[in-house]
A tleap script that builds the chain and sets N, CA, C and O, in Angstrom:
source leaprc.protein.ff14SB
mol = sequence {
  NMET ASP GLU THR PRO VAL VAL ARG ILE TRP
  ARG TYR LEU ASP ALA PRO ARG GLU PHE ARG
  GLU LEU SER VAL GLU LYS GLY ILE SER THR
  HIE GLY GLY LYS GLU GLU TRP VAL ILE HIE
  VAL PRO VAL PHE LEU VAL GLY PHE ILE PRO
  TRP ILE GLU ALA PRO GLN GLY GLY SER PRO
  VAL SER HIE HIE PRO ARG PRO ASP GLY SER
  VAL VAL TYR ILE ARG ALA ARG CALA
}
set mol.1.N position { -86.822 1.434 75.584 }
set mol.1.CA position { -87.263 0.119 75.984 }
set mol.1.C position { -86.945 -0.883 74.872 }
set mol.1.O position { -87.158 -0.597 73.694 }
set mol.2.N position { -86.435 -2.056 75.253 }
set mol.2.CA position { -86.115 -3.096 74.290 }
set mol.2.C position { -87.400 -3.771 73.814 }
set mol.2.O position { -88.182 -4.269 74.624 }
set mol.3.N position { -87.615 -3.786 72.500 }
set mol.3.CA position { -88.816 -4.413 71.954 }
set mol.3.C position { -88.476 -5.654 71.147 }
set mol.3.O position { -89.214 -6.025 70.234 }
set mol.4.N position { -87.358 -6.301 71.480 }
set mol.4.CA position { -86.984 -7.537 70.817 }
set mol.4.C position { -88.032 -8.602 71.123 }
set mol.4.O position { -88.359 -8.820 72.290 }
set mol.5.N position { -88.562 -9.265 70.104 }
set mol.5.CA position { -89.545 -10.320 70.358 }
set mol.5.C position { -88.917 -11.448 71.182 }
set mol.5.O position { -87.779 -11.849 70.939 }
set mol.6.N position { -89.655 -11.937 72.132 }
set mol.6.CA position { -89.185 -13.020 72.994 }
set mol.6.C position { -90.263 -14.098 73.086 }
set mol.6.O position { -91.441 -13.837 72.841 }
set mol.7.N position { -89.843 -15.312 73.444 }
set mol.7.CA position { -90.788 -16.387 73.726 }
set mol.7.C position { -91.346 -16.107 75.117 }
set mol.7.O position { -90.587 -15.913 76.066 }
set mol.8.N position { -92.652 -16.086 75.237 }
set mol.8.CA position { -93.312 -15.844 76.533 }
set mol.8.C position { -94.039 -17.101 76.954 }
set mol.8.O position { -94.699 -17.747 76.140 }
set mol.9.N position { -93.920 -17.454 78.233 }
set mol.9.CA position { -94.578 -18.641 78.785 }
set mol.9.C position { -95.380 -18.224 80.006 }
set mol.9.O position { -94.882 -17.514 80.880 }
set mol.10.N position { -96.640 -18.678 80.057 }
set mol.10.CA position { -97.516 -18.395 81.195 }
set mol.10.C position { -98.166 -19.677 81.679 }
set mol.10.O position { -98.386 -20.604 80.900 }
set mol.11.N position { -98.473 -19.726 82.962 }
set mol.11.CA position { -99.437 -20.738 83.405 }
set mol.11.C position { -100.732 -20.362 82.708 }
set mol.11.O position { -100.984 -19.183 82.458 }
set mol.12.N position { -101.543 -21.337 82.397 }
set mol.12.CA position { -102.744 -21.068 81.610 }
set mol.12.C position { -103.589 -19.933 82.192 }
set mol.12.O position { -103.992 -19.029 81.461 }
set mol.13.N position { -103.853 -19.972 83.467 }
set mol.13.CA position { -104.729 -18.960 84.074 }
set mol.13.C position { -104.102 -17.575 84.122 }
set mol.13.O position { -104.812 -16.588 84.316 }
set mol.14.N position { -102.779 -17.479 83.949 }
set mol.14.CA position { -102.096 -16.186 83.962 }
set mol.14.C position { -101.869 -15.625 82.560 }
set mol.14.O position { -101.423 -14.486 82.420 }
set mol.15.N position { -102.169 -16.402 81.527 }
set mol.15.CA position { -101.968 -15.959 80.144 }
set mol.15.C position { -102.972 -14.869 79.778 }
set mol.15.O position { -104.044 -14.783 80.377 }
set mol.16.N position { -102.628 -14.038 78.799 }
set mol.16.CA position { -103.588 -13.034 78.338 }
set mol.16.C position { -104.891 -13.704 77.897 }
set mol.16.O position { -104.880 -14.788 77.314 }
set mol.17.N position { -105.980 -13.059 78.177 }
set mol.17.CA position { -107.315 -13.606 77.850 }
set mol.17.C position { -107.432 -13.997 76.384 }
set mol.17.O position { -107.981 -15.053 76.066 }
set mol.18.N position { -106.916 -13.148 75.479 }
set mol.18.CA position { -107.037 -13.455 74.046 }
set mol.18.C position { -106.358 -14.778 73.701 }
set mol.18.O position { -106.788 -15.460 72.771 }
set mol.19.N position { -105.309 -15.155 74.428 }
set mol.19.CA position { -104.640 -16.434 74.187 }
set mol.19.C position { -105.411 -17.583 74.833 }
set mol.19.O position { -105.554 -18.646 74.229 }
set mol.20.N position { -105.908 -17.381 76.051 }
set mol.20.CA position { -106.698 -18.439 76.712 }
set mol.20.C position { -107.936 -18.781 75.901 }
set mol.20.O position { -108.332 -19.945 75.828 }
set mol.21.N position { -108.544 -17.782 75.299 }
set mol.21.CA position { -109.769 -18.001 74.532 }
set mol.21.C position { -109.542 -18.840 73.275 }
set mol.21.O position { -110.498 -19.335 72.678 }
set mol.22.N position { -108.290 -19.001 72.874 }
set mol.22.CA position { -107.991 -19.834 71.706 }
set mol.22.C position { -108.291 -21.305 71.962 }
set mol.22.O position { -108.459 -22.076 71.017 }
set mol.23.N position { -108.360 -21.702 73.236 }
set mol.23.CA position { -108.632 -23.110 73.556 }
set mol.23.C position { -110.106 -23.357 73.861 }
set mol.23.O position { -110.460 -24.378 74.451 }
set mol.24.N position { -110.960 -22.423 73.461 }
set mol.24.CA position { -112.393 -22.557 73.727 }
set mol.24.C position { -113.157 -22.439 72.403 }
set mol.24.O position { -112.954 -21.498 71.635 }
set mol.25.N position { -114.031 -23.406 72.156 }
set mol.25.CA position { -114.905 -23.362 70.983 }
set mol.25.C position { -116.339 -23.495 71.450 }
set mol.25.O position { -116.686 -24.445 72.151 }
set mol.26.N position { -117.172 -22.545 71.064 }
set mol.26.CA position { -118.587 -22.561 71.442 }
set mol.26.C position { -118.761 -22.691 72.948 }
set mol.26.O position { -119.670 -23.370 73.427 }
set mol.27.N position { -117.867 -22.021 73.693 }
set mol.27.CA position { -117.973 -22.000 75.150 }
set mol.27.C position { -117.444 -23.235 75.852 }
set mol.27.O position { -117.569 -23.352 77.071 }
set mol.28.N position { -116.849 -24.168 75.097 }
set mol.28.CA position { -116.357 -25.409 75.691 }
set mol.28.C position { -114.857 -25.538 75.426 }
set mol.28.O position { -114.393 -25.298 74.311 }
set mol.29.N position { -114.108 -25.916 76.455 }
set mol.29.CA position { -112.666 -26.104 76.331 }
set mol.29.C position { -112.360 -27.236 75.358 }
set mol.29.O position { -112.948 -28.314 75.442 }
set mol.30.N position { -111.441 -26.985 74.436 }
set mol.30.CA position { -111.027 -28.026 73.496 }
set mol.30.C position { -110.066 -29.015 74.153 }
set mol.30.O position { -109.751 -30.054 73.572 }
set mol.31.N position { -109.604 -28.699 75.353 }
set mol.31.CA position { -108.713 -29.590 76.105 }
set mol.31.C position { -109.401 -30.156 77.352 }
set mol.31.O position { -108.733 -30.657 78.256 }
set mol.32.N position { -110.700 -30.079 77.399 }
set mol.32.CA position { -111.424 -30.633 78.538 }
set mol.32.C position { -111.166 -29.918 79.854 }
set mol.32.O position { -111.344 -30.498 80.925 }
set mol.33.N position { -110.746 -28.655 79.777 }
set mol.33.CA position { -110.484 -27.886 80.997 }
set mol.33.C position { -109.169 -28.243 81.671 }
set mol.33.O position { -108.941 -27.870 82.822 }
set mol.34.N position { -108.298 -28.964 80.963 }
set mol.34.CA position { -107.035 -29.410 81.554 }
set mol.34.C position { -105.828 -28.594 81.080 }
set mol.34.O position { -104.692 -29.053 81.194 }
set mol.35.N position { -106.062 -27.408 80.560 }
set mol.35.CA position { -104.975 -26.575 80.070 }
set mol.35.C position { -103.981 -26.269 81.200 }
set mol.35.O position { -104.380 -25.960 82.323 }
set mol.36.N position { -102.686 -26.360 80.885 }
set mol.36.CA position { -101.662 -26.081 81.886 }
set mol.36.C position { -100.860 -24.826 81.586 }
set mol.36.O position { -100.652 -23.998 82.473 }
set mol.37.N position { -100.405 -24.673 80.343 }
set mol.37.CA position { -99.612 -23.501 80.036 }
set mol.37.C position { -99.827 -23.024 78.616 }
set mol.37.O position { -100.350 -23.738 77.759 }
set mol.38.N position { -99.400 -21.776 78.397 }
set mol.38.CA position { -99.522 -21.106 77.110 }
set mol.38.C position { -98.148 -20.541 76.754 }
set mol.38.O position { -97.488 -19.928 77.593 }
set mol.39.N position { -97.725 -20.747 75.519 }
set mol.39.CA position { -96.461 -20.185 75.048 }
set mol.39.C position { -96.735 -19.378 73.790 }
set mol.39.O position { -97.425 -19.838 72.880 }
set mol.40.N position { -96.191 -18.175 73.750 }
set mol.40.CA position { -96.274 -17.335 72.554 }
set mol.40.C position { -94.882 -17.289 71.936 }
set mol.40.O position { -93.926 -16.851 72.576 }
set mol.41.N position { -94.770 -17.746 70.677 }
set mol.41.CA position { -93.491 -17.800 69.981 }
set mol.41.C position { -93.507 -16.790 68.840 }
set mol.41.O position { -94.386 -16.847 67.980 }
set mol.42.N position { -92.542 -15.862 68.819 }
set mol.42.CA position { -92.501 -14.882 67.735 }
set mol.42.C position { -92.183 -15.556 66.399 }
set mol.42.O position { -91.605 -16.642 66.366 }
set mol.43.N position { -92.558 -14.915 65.319 }
set mol.43.CA position { -92.464 -15.492 63.984 }
set mol.43.C position { -91.069 -16.006 63.660 }
set mol.43.O position { -90.953 -17.066 63.046 }
set mol.44.N position { -90.010 -15.309 64.041 }
set mol.44.CA position { -88.670 -15.729 63.643 }
set mol.44.C position { -88.172 -16.953 64.409 }
set mol.44.O position { -87.121 -17.494 64.065 }
set mol.45.N position { -88.897 -17.407 65.441 }
set mol.45.CA position { -88.516 -18.603 66.180 }
set mol.45.C position { -89.474 -19.781 65.968 }
set mol.45.O position { -89.232 -20.873 66.482 }
set mol.46.N position { -90.553 -19.567 65.221 }
set mol.46.CA position { -91.509 -20.649 64.966 }
set mol.46.C position { -90.779 -21.779 64.242 }
set mol.46.O position { -90.130 -21.550 63.222 }
set mol.47.N position { -90.885 -22.994 64.768 }
set mol.47.CA position { -90.242 -24.155 64.177 }
set mol.47.C position { -88.840 -24.432 64.689 }
set mol.47.O position { -88.261 -25.466 64.356 }
set mol.48.N position { -88.277 -23.527 65.497 }
set mol.48.CA position { -86.916 -23.702 65.999 }
set mol.48.C position { -86.859 -24.186 67.438 }
set mol.48.O position { -85.767 -24.317 67.991 }
set mol.49.N position { -87.994 -24.456 68.060 }
set mol.49.CA position { -88.023 -24.929 69.444 }
set mol.49.C position { -88.861 -26.207 69.449 }
set mol.49.O position { -90.045 -26.176 69.785 }
set mol.50.N position { -88.243 -27.331 69.075 }
set mol.50.CA position { -89.017 -28.568 68.851 }
set mol.50.C position { -89.733 -29.116 70.076 }
set mol.50.O position { -90.762 -29.773 69.919 }
set mol.51.N position { -89.246 -28.883 71.270 }
set mol.51.CA position { -89.906 -29.457 72.449 }
set mol.51.C position { -91.287 -28.870 72.687 }
set mol.51.O position { -92.098 -29.485 73.379 }
set mol.52.N position { -91.578 -27.705 72.136 }
set mol.52.CA position { -92.888 -27.093 72.365 }
set mol.52.C position { -94.001 -27.968 71.786 }
set mol.52.O position { -95.040 -28.148 72.421 }
set mol.53.N position { -93.790 -28.506 70.599 }
set mol.53.CA position { -94.822 -29.316 69.952 }
set mol.53.C position { -94.670 -30.808 70.209 }
set mol.53.O position { -95.564 -31.585 69.873 }
set mol.54.N position { -93.555 -31.222 70.799 }
set mol.54.CA position { -93.312 -32.647 71.025 }
set mol.54.C position { -94.211 -33.180 72.137 }
set mol.54.O position { -94.369 -32.535 73.173 }
set mol.55.N position { -94.799 -34.357 71.922 }
set mol.55.CA position { -95.616 -34.952 72.978 }
set mol.55.C position { -94.763 -35.237 74.217 }
set mol.55.O position { -93.651 -35.754 74.113 }
set mol.56.N position { -95.286 -34.903 75.355 }
set mol.56.CA position { -94.602 -35.165 76.622 }
set mol.56.C position { -95.576 -35.898 77.527 }
set mol.56.O position { -96.467 -35.285 78.114 }
set mol.57.N position { -95.411 -37.189 77.639 }
set mol.57.CA position { -96.310 -37.958 78.487 }
set mol.57.C position { -97.738 -37.984 77.983 }
set mol.57.O position { -98.673 -38.148 78.768 }
set mol.58.N position { -97.915 -37.824 76.685 }
set mol.58.CA position { -99.260 -37.863 76.125 }
set mol.58.C position { -100.045 -36.573 76.273 }
set mol.58.O position { -101.235 -36.534 75.961 }
set mol.59.N position { -99.396 -35.516 76.745 }
set mol.59.CA position { -100.084 -34.233 76.918 }
set mol.59.C position { -100.340 -33.585 75.567 }
set mol.59.O position { -99.397 -33.358 74.809 }
set mol.60.N position { -101.588 -33.284 75.251 }
set mol.60.CA position { -101.895 -32.666 73.960 }
set mol.60.C position { -101.440 -31.209 73.890 }
set mol.60.O position { -101.460 -30.478 74.881 }
set mol.61.N position { -101.033 -30.816 72.694 }
set mol.61.CA position { -100.636 -29.428 72.438 }
set mol.61.C position { -101.433 -28.939 71.243 }
set mol.61.O position { -101.484 -29.606 70.210 }
set mol.62.N position { -102.052 -27.781 71.383 }
set mol.62.CA position { -102.707 -27.171 70.231 }
set mol.62.C position { -101.876 -25.966 69.816 }
set mol.62.O position { -101.253 -25.315 70.655 }
set mol.63.N position { -101.867 -25.672 68.529 }
set mol.63.CA position { -101.137 -24.491 68.058 }
set mol.63.C position { -102.105 -23.589 67.309 }
set mol.63.O position { -103.006 -24.044 66.604 }
set mol.64.N position { -101.886 -22.307 67.488 }
set mol.64.CA position { -102.804 -21.306 66.964 }
set mol.64.C position { -102.002 -20.202 66.279 }
set mol.64.O position { -101.514 -19.295 66.952 }
set mol.65.N position { -101.857 -20.260 64.947 }
set mol.65.CA position { -101.145 -19.205 64.221 }
set mol.65.C position { -101.844 -17.853 64.406 }
set mol.65.O position { -103.072 -17.770 64.419 }
set mol.66.N position { -101.051 -16.820 64.544 }
set mol.66.CA position { -101.569 -15.463 64.730 }
set mol.66.C position { -101.373 -14.680 63.438 }
set mol.66.O position { -100.538 -15.058 62.617 }
set mol.67.N position { -102.126 -13.593 63.237 }
set mol.67.CA position { -102.014 -12.803 62.011 }
set mol.67.C position { -100.601 -12.270 61.739 }
set mol.67.O position { -100.235 -12.055 60.584 }
set mol.68.N position { -99.808 -12.056 62.796 }
set mol.68.CA position { -98.457 -11.519 62.610 }
set mol.68.C position { -97.419 -12.604 62.306 }
set mol.68.O position { -96.232 -12.306 62.180 }
set mol.69.N position { -97.862 -13.864 62.189 }
set mol.69.CA position { -96.951 -14.965 61.903 }
set mol.69.C position { -96.446 -15.683 63.137 }
set mol.69.O position { -95.837 -16.747 63.030 }
set mol.70.N position { -96.690 -15.119 64.302 }
set mol.70.CA position { -96.308 -15.796 65.540 }
set mol.70.C position { -97.289 -16.941 65.797 }
set mol.70.O position { -98.315 -17.049 65.125 }
set mol.71.N position { -96.967 -17.794 66.773 }
set mol.71.CA position { -97.839 -18.920 67.088 }
set mol.71.C position { -98.025 -19.014 68.592 }
set mol.71.O position { -97.079 -18.832 69.358 }
set mol.72.N position { -99.262 -19.301 69.009 }
set mol.72.CA position { -99.572 -19.553 70.413 }
set mol.72.C position { -99.785 -21.057 70.558 }
set mol.72.O position { -100.575 -21.654 69.827 }
set mol.73.N position { -99.072 -21.663 71.508 }
set mol.73.CA position { -99.201 -23.082 71.809 }
set mol.73.C position { -99.874 -23.216 73.179 }
set mol.73.O position { -99.556 -22.479 74.112 }
set mol.74.N position { -100.792 -24.149 73.283 }
set mol.74.CA position { -101.470 -24.415 74.563 }
set mol.74.C position { -101.319 -25.900 74.859 }
set mol.74.O position { -101.720 -26.746 74.060 }
set mol.75.N position { -100.739 -26.209 76.010 }
set mol.75.CA position { -100.543 -27.598 76.412 }
set mol.75.C position { -101.485 -27.905 77.570 }
set mol.75.O position { -101.716 -27.078 78.452 }
set mol.76.N position { -102.022 -29.128 77.537 }
set mol.76.CA position { -102.936 -29.587 78.582 }
set mol.76.C position { -102.397 -30.846 79.222 }
set mol.76.O position { -101.528 -31.513 78.660 }
set mol.77.N position { -102.908 -31.170 80.392 }
set mol.77.CA position { -102.560 -32.439 81.039 }
set mol.77.C position { -103.157 -33.586 80.233 }
set mol.77.O position { -104.196 -33.440 79.590 }
set mol.78.N position { -102.491 -34.709 80.280 }
set mol.78.CA position { -102.980 -35.900 79.576 }
set mol.78.C position { -104.209 -36.450 80.266 }
set mol.78.O position { -104.769 -37.453 79.822 }
savepdb mol mol.pdb
quit
């Protein structure tokens, strides 16, 4: 099986629970419940995909560094 790290994109509700929980603090959504998608970027691609962090129509993006150096990005509706 190929274990090459890849960029993974999910609709928010389809993302792994551990990633969805990154947008919740003290039981409250940090994006006001407007989360749309989750992207997991492996360490060797962090910083090489500028559109992930770029504002698009005012939609907020949060980034969550992981212990392995990868980053989870969560974008919400404006």
